[in-house]
C-alpha positions as CSV (number, residue, x, y, z in Angstrom):
1,M,-4.3,12.7,6.8
2,Y,-6.8,9.9,6.2
3,T,-6.2,7.0,8.5
4,H,-8.1,3.8,8.1
5,L,-9.2,2.1,11.3
6,L,-6.6,-0.7,10.7
7,Q,-3.8,1.9,11.0
8,S,-5.2,3.5,14.1
9,E,-4.0,3.5,17.7
10,I,-7.1,1.6,18.8
11,W,-6.4,-1.1,16.3
12,E,-2.8,-1.3,17.5
13,K,-4.3,-1.9,21.0
14,Y,-6.3,-4.8,19.6
15,E,-3.2,-6.2,17.8
16,K,-1.3,-6.2,21.1
17,L,-4.2,-8.1,22.7
18,E,-3.7,-10.7,19.9
19,G,-0.1,-11.0,21.0
20,K,1.3,-9.2,17.9
21,T,4.6,-7.2,17.9
22,T,3.8,-3.7,16.6
23,F,5.7,-0.7,15.4
24,R,4.6,2.9,14.8
25,L,6.4,5.0,12.1
26,T,5.6,8.6,11.6
27,G,6.8,11.4,9.4
28,D,5.6,14.9,8.2
29,D,3.4,13.3,5.5
30,F,2.8,9.7,6.6
31,D,2.0,7.5,9.5
32,C,1.9,3.8,9.7
33,L,1.1,0.9,12.0
34,V,3.3,-2.2,11.3
35,T,3.0,-5.7,12.7
36,K,5.7,-8.4,12.6
37,S,5.1,-12.0,11.8
38,T,7.5,-14.9,11.8
39,T,7.7,-17.7,9.2
40,P,10.1,-20.6,8.8
41,F,12.1,-18.4,6.5
42,G,12.3,-15.3,8.7
43,N,10.2,-12.3,9.6
44,Y,7.9,-10.2,7.5
45,L,6.2,-6.9,8.2
46,Y,2.6,-6.1,7.4
47,L,0.7,-2.8,7.1
48,P,-3.1,-3.5,7.0
49,Y,-4.5,-0.7,4.8
50,G,-1.3,1.3,5.3
51,P,0.6,3.5,5.2
52,A,-1.6,6.4,5.9
53,I,-0.5,9.4,3.8
54,L,-1.6,12.9,3.0
55,P,-4.5,12.5,0.4
56,D,-3.2,15.1,-2.0
57,I,-2.6,14.0,-5.6
58,T,0.4,16.4,-5.8
59,T,2.2,15.0,-2.8
60,A,0.9,11.5,-2.4
61,K,3.7,9.8,-4.3
62,S,6.3,11.7,-2.4
63,A,4.7,10.8,0.9
64,L,4.6,7.1,-0.1
65,S,8.4,7.3,-0.9
66,H,9.1,8.7,2.5
67,A,7.1,6.0,4.1
68,F,8.7,3.2,2.1
69,K,12.2,4.5,3.0
70,A,11.3,4.4,6.7
71,L,9.8,0.9,6.3
72,Y,13.0,-0.3,4.5
73,E,15.1,0.7,7.5
74,L,12.7,-1.0,9.9
75,A,12.7,-4.2,7.8
76,K,16.5,-4.3,8.0
77,E,16.5,-3.7,11.8
78,Q,13.9,-6.5,12.2
79,N,15.6,-8.9,9.8
80,A,12.5,-9.0,7.6
81,Y,12.7,-10.4,4.1
82,F,9.6,-8.6,2.8
83,I,6.9,-6.1,3.7
84,R,3.2,-6.4,2.8
85,T,1.5,-3.1,2.2
86,E,-2.0,-1.9,1.3
87,P,-2.2,1.8,0.7
88,T,-5.7,3.2,0.8
89,Y,-4.8,5.9,-1.8
90,A,-5.4,4.4,-5.3
91,F,-1.8,4.3,-6.5
92,T,-1.0,2.5,-9.8
93,A,1.2,-0.6,-9.6
94,D,3.9,1.3,-11.5
95,S,3.9,4.1,-8.9
96,I,4.2,1.6,-6.0
97,A,7.0,-0.2,-7.8
98,S,9.0,3.0,-8.5
99,C,8.7,4.2,-4.9
100,A,9.7,0.9,-3.5
101,K,12.7,0.4,-5.8
102,S,14.0,3.9,-5.1
103,S,13.7,3.1,-1.4
104,G,16.0,0.1,-1.7
105,F,13.6,-2.9,-2.2
106,K,14.8,-5.4,-4.7
107,L,11.5,-6.6,-6.0
108,V,7.8,-5.6,-5.9
109,K,5.0,-8.1,-6.4
110,K,1.2,-7.7,-6.5
111,S,-0.1,-10.1,-3.9
112,K,-3.4,-11.9,-3.2
113,E,-5.6,-9.5,-1.3
114,L,-5.6,-9.7,2.5
115,D,-8.0,-6.7,2.8
116,P,-10.3,-5.9,-0.2
117,E,-9.0,-3.6,-2.9
118,Y,-12.5,-2.3,-3.5
119,T,-15.1,-1.3,-1.0
120,W,-18.6,0.2,-1.0
121,V,-19.5,3.2,1.2
122,L,-22.7,5.1,2.0
123,D,-22.4,8.8,2.7
124,L,-24.7,9.8,5.7
125,D,-25.0,13.5,5.1
126,A,-28.4,13.2,3.5
127,P,-31.7,13.3,5.5
128,E,-32.8,9.9,6.9
129,E,-35.7,9.5,4.5
130,K,-33.5,10.1,1.5
131,I,-31.1,7.5,2.6
132,L,-34.0,5.0,3.0
133,K,-35.4,6.0,-0.4
134,N,-32.2,5.0,-2.1
135,M,-32.4,1.5,-0.5
136,E,-34.2,-1.4,-2.0
137,S,-37.9,-0.8,-1.1
138,R,-38.6,-4.4,0.0
139,K,-35.8,-4.2,2.6
140,V,-37.0,-0.9,4.0
141,R,-40.5,-2.3,4.3
142,Y,-39.2,-5.2,6.4
143,W,-37.3,-2.7,8.6
144,R,-40.3,-0.5,9.1
145,N,-42.4,-3.5,10.3
146,Y,-39.9,-5.6,12.2
147,A,-41.5,-4.9,15.6
148,K,-44.9,-6.1,14.4
149,K,-43.2,-9.4,13.6
150,G,-42.1,-9.8,17.2
151,M,-38.5,-8.7,16.6
152,S,-36.4,-6.3,18.7
153,I,-32.9,-5.0,18.3
154,R,-30.3,-4.4,21.0
155,T,-26.6,-3.5,21.2
156,T,-23.9,-4.7,23.6
157,K,-20.2,-4.3,24.2
158,N,-20.0,-7.3,26.5
159,P,-17.4,-9.7,25.1
160,E,-19.1,-12.7,26.7
161,E,-22.1,-12.2,24.3
162,I,-19.9,-12.6,21.2
163,T,-20.9,-16.3,21.1
164,I,-24.3,-15.3,19.7
165,L,-22.5,-14.1,16.6
166,T,-19.8,-16.8,16.5
167,D,-22.4,-19.6,16.7
168,F,-24.2,-18.1,13.7
169,L,-20.8,-17.6,11.8
170,K,-19.8,-21.2,12.6
171,N,-23.1,-22.6,11.0
172,L,-22.7,-20.2,8.0
173,G,-19.1,-21.3,7.6
174,E,-20.0,-25.0,7.5
175,K,-22.7,-24.2,4.9
176,D,-20.7,-21.9,2.7
177,K,-17.3,-23.7,3.2
178,F,-15.3,-20.9,4.9
179,I,-13.4,-20.5,8.2
180,P,-15.0,-17.8,10.3
181,Q,-13.2,-15.6,12.8
182,T,-12.6,-17.2,16.2
183,E,-14.4,-16.3,19.4
184,T,-11.2,-15.1,21.1
185,H,-10.4,-12.9,18.1
186,L,-13.8,-11.1,18.1
187,K,-13.9,-10.9,21.9
188,N,-10.6,-9.0,21.8
189,Q,-12.2,-6.5,19.3
190,L,-15.0,-5.8,21.8
191,K,-12.4,-5.5,24.6
192,S,-10.5,-2.9,22.5
193,G,-13.5,-0.5,22.6
194,F,-14.1,0.2,18.9
195,A,-16.5,-2.6,18.2
196,T,-20.3,-2.9,19.0
197,L,-22.3,-6.1,18.8
198,Y,-25.9,-5.7,17.4
199,I,-28.4,-8.5,18.0
200,V,-31.9,-9.2,16.6
201,E,-34.1,-11.1,19.0
202,L,-37.4,-12.8,18.3
203,S,-40.2,-13.0,20.8
204,E,-42.1,-16.3,20.4
205,Q,-45.4,-17.1,22.0
206,D,-44.3,-20.5,23.4
207,S,-41.2,-19.1,25.0
208,A,-40.6,-16.7,27.9
209,E,-37.2,-15.7,26.5
210,N,-36.3,-13.8,23.3
211,T,-34.4,-15.9,20.8
212,P,-31.4,-14.3,18.9
213,I,-31.9,-14.8,15.2
214,A,-29.2,-12.4,13.8
215,A,-26.1,-10.6,14.9
216,A,-23.5,-8.3,13.5
217,L,-20.3,-6.6,14.6
218,V,-19.5,-3.0,13.6
219,Y,-16.4,-0.9,14.2
220,D,-16.6,2.9,14.8
221,Y,-13.6,5.1,14.1
222,D,-13.1,8.8,13.1
223,G,-16.6,9.4,11.7
224,I,-16.8,6.0,9.9
225,R,-18.8,3.0,10.8
226,Y,-17.4,-0.3,9.3
227,Y,-19.6,-3.3,8.6
228,A,-17.4,-6.1,9.9
229,H,-19.0,-9.5,10.6
230,A,-22.7,-10.6,10.3
231,A,-24.7,-13.8,10.2
232,T,-28.3,-14.9,10.7
233,D,-30.1,-18.0,11.8
234,F,-31.0,-20.0,8.7
235,E,-34.2,-21.2,10.2
236,H,-35.6,-17.7,10.4
237,R,-34.2,-16.4,7.2
238,K,-37.6,-15.4,5.8
239,L,-37.8,-12.6,8.4
240,Q,-34.9,-10.8,6.7
241,A,-33.4,-10.0,10.1
242,G,-30.0,-9.4,8.5
243,S,-31.3,-6.6,6.3
244,I,-33.3,-5.1,9.1
245,L,-30.2,-5.1,11.3
246,L,-28.1,-3.5,8.6
247,I,-30.5,-0.6,8.0
248,Q,-30.7,0.0,11.8
249,M,-26.9,0.1,12.0
250,I,-26.7,2.6,9.2
251,L,-29.3,4.9,10.8
252,D,-27.7,4.6,14.2
253,A,-24.4,5.7,12.7
254,K,-26.1,8.7,11.2
255,A,-27.8,9.6,14.5
256,N,-24.5,9.3,16.3
257,G,-22.9,11.9,13.9
258,Q,-20.9,9.6,11.8
259,K,-20.3,10.6,8.2
260,T,-19.8,7.3,6.3
261,Y,-20.9,3.7,6.5
262,D,-18.3,1.4,5.0
263,F,-19.6,-2.0,3.9
264,W,-16.0,-3.4,3.9
265,G,-15.2,-5.1,0.6
266,I,-16.9,-5.8,-2.7
267,T,-15.9,-7.3,-6.1
268,K,-16.0,-5.3,-9.3
269,S,-16.5,-8.6,-11.2
270,E,-19.9,-8.9,-13.0
271,D,-19.4,-12.7,-13.2
272,K,-22.3,-14.2,-11.3
273,N,-20.1,-17.2,-10.4
274,H,-17.6,-15.0,-8.6
275,P,-17.6,-15.9,-4.8
276,W,-18.2,-12.3,-3.9
277,Y,-20.8,-11.4,-6.6
278,H,-24.0,-12.0,-4.6
279,F,-23.0,-10.3,-1.4
280,T,-21.6,-7.4,-3.5
281,Q,-25.1,-6.9,-5.0
282,Y,-26.6,-7.2,-1.6
283,K,-24.4,-4.4,-0.2
284,K,-25.2,-2.2,-3.3
285,S,-28.9,-2.6,-2.7
286,F,-28.6,-0.2,0.3
287,G,-27.3,2.7,-1.8
288,G,-23.9,4.2,-1.9
289,R,-20.8,4.4,-4.1
290,G,-17.6,2.4,-4.9
291,V,-14.1,3.2,-3.5
292,Q,-10.9,1.8,-4.9
293,Y,-7.7,1.3,-2.9
294,S,-4.2,0.3,-4.2
295,G,-4.5,-3.4,-3.5
296,T,-2.0,-5.6,-1.7
297,F,1.7,-5.5,-2.6
298,D,4.8,-7.2,-1.3
299,L,8.0,-5.2,-1.1
300,I,10.8,-7.7,-1.1
301,L,14.3,-7.4,0.4
302,D,15.4,-11.0,-0.1
303,P,14.0,-12.6,-3.2
304,K,15.3,-16.1,-2.4
305,K,13.6,-16.3,1.0
306,Y,10.5,-14.8,-0.5
307,H,10.4,-17.5,-3.3
308,L,10.7,-20.2,-0.7
309,Y,7.8,-18.6,1.3
310,E,5.7,-18.5,-1.9
311,L,6.4,-22.2,-2.6
312,A,5.5,-23.1,0.9
313,R,2.2,-21.3,0.7
314,K,1.3,-23.0,-2.6
315,F,2.1,-26.4,-1.1
316,N,-0.1,-25.7,2.0
317,R,-3.0,-24.6,-0.2
318,F,-2.6,-27.8,-2.3
319,V,-2.6,-29.9,0.9
320,R,-5.8,-28.2,2.2
321,K,-7.6,-28.7,-1.1
322,A,-6.5,-32.4,-1.1
323,R,-8.2,-32.9,2.3
């Protein structure tokens, strides 16, 4: 049974550090981690990249139905008015709707993605030189020569060092107009054991100390390394520290026996104005292949409460844009 990191026991440990209420449902052909959230209209349940089911085309829909029936009963027990689900198996919208309605849900709606519907992965079973050959040659050249430029790479699991990354993310967020993950949030990921912080440092002649110029957080689980958060110092952008770091994280994953490097989220849009277009092209420049999931769906028990919830979300988005 393929289980994404976000459905794992180690992710559940992290969710508890975040103060979340969690549930674990299991069956012969499914397993799922569920978190509970509260809104002014009641509770809802969320399965990040779940449920996990047996990845067999002949049994997948049956497994999804079994999971949805168990989730429906949990929702009633927890007085939840909808469940948000993101199966990693690539079900059609019609399949999800039929499984949900046969399980008792009154309405099914495709929702705005919380976790990406498409991702980009690199298989690590090839020899190292072949993996490098399939990457953009300019990036590989920077990686081969980074030490000559005074750069070094180190790793840490010390939560107190997360500020190196969060400071870079804060500056990037101000520049690109997005809200980055909080320091506490990323610290808890390091405390949970599945995350590793990579740091690129620059040795400068006029300084006795190395200066961090890039950082990234990766997650390791069940033979997969996930590319989670990364940012660089804009002042030193010409050194290409972000690309150097990414190549090193890929090769370290291979050396550690991991089978796949997951770049965590791309867009299939070819519109150059799409907000994800450029970083999608960046991720693809390291080689790999695309993977499609089902997307995000809301399974609704109480349509009236759900409608109020949707109106409140639209109003909040309007207020944020007006500011």
